[in-house]
N, C-alpha and C positions, 0 to 999 in steps of 0.2 A: 683670400691673397689680394683683395683689390687694393691697389695703388702699393704693394709692396710690403705686406707684414712679413713675408719672408726676407725682404731686402731689410727691413728693420731689424731683425734679428740677427742676419750676416754682419750688416754695420755694428753692432752692438759688439758681437763676438769679436770683430777685427779692434775695436777698441779698447776691449777689454785686455786684448794680447798687446796692444800698445800702452796700455798702463802697467803690463807687469815688468817693465825696464828691459825692453829686449836690445838685442846688440844693433850696432850701426847696419849691417847687411839684413836683419829681420827688421827692424823698423822700416829701412825703404821700401823692401819688397811688400810689407803691411802696410804702407802709405799707397804704394800703387793699387793694392788690393780694394783699399776704402775708395780711392778715386773712381776705381770701376764698378764699385757697386752703386756709388752716388750718381754716376753717369745713367744707370737704369732707371733710378728714383727719378733723376730728372727728367729723362725720355719719357716715363709713365705720367710725369704730372704734367709736362708742357708739350708733348707732342702735339703739332699743330691739326691734327685729325683724327676723329675716331678711328677709322680705318687704319692708322697707323699705331694709334695705343693699343688696339686689339693685336695687332701682328706681333708688338713687343710682348705683350701680354701674354699671349701664343708661345713665343718662341722661349720665353723665360720658363714658364709655368706647366707647359704642355707634358703629360706624362712618357710621350714618345721621347722627346727632348732629354728628359731627366734620366731615363734607362739606358738610353743609349749612350750619354756622357758621364755617367757616375763614375769617379773615383773612389774604388773601395779600399785603396791605400791610405785616404786622409779620413777616418772616420770622425775623427774630433773637428772636421769642419761640417758636420752633417745638421741641418736642420729639417727635421722629419724627412721627406722625400726629394727635397731639393738641396744640395749641398751649396755651401760659400765658393767653393773652388768652382762650379758650374757659373753659378752668378757671376764671378768673378771674370770668367773667361766670355760669356755674353757680354758685360759692361766693356771689354775689351776689343770685343768685335767690334761694337758701336761707335766705341772712341776712335779705332783705327779707321774703318771704312764709313762712318758716317760724319763725324764731328771733325778730325782733324783734315779731311779733304777741303773742308768749308771754307 
């Protein structure tokens, strides 16, 4: 999953849903999800240190994180063992606490 093959699959899944003519509310929610997925991809690609990249990689793809935060009520968001919803939540965390305060 180096540099987010899971992120690519998540982004594709969200883009496919955007192309299915969602309602305005769904479109807005899907765009927020897409932004959060892209935040993770950007951080993995451009984090200024190797230690930072490794930390982000671990929080996204570690088995402990996936098991503890899995939402079985949304199986349509499943990408193997990491779900889109978990990636969105992680991207939202970094957006809220790392990017926006800057």
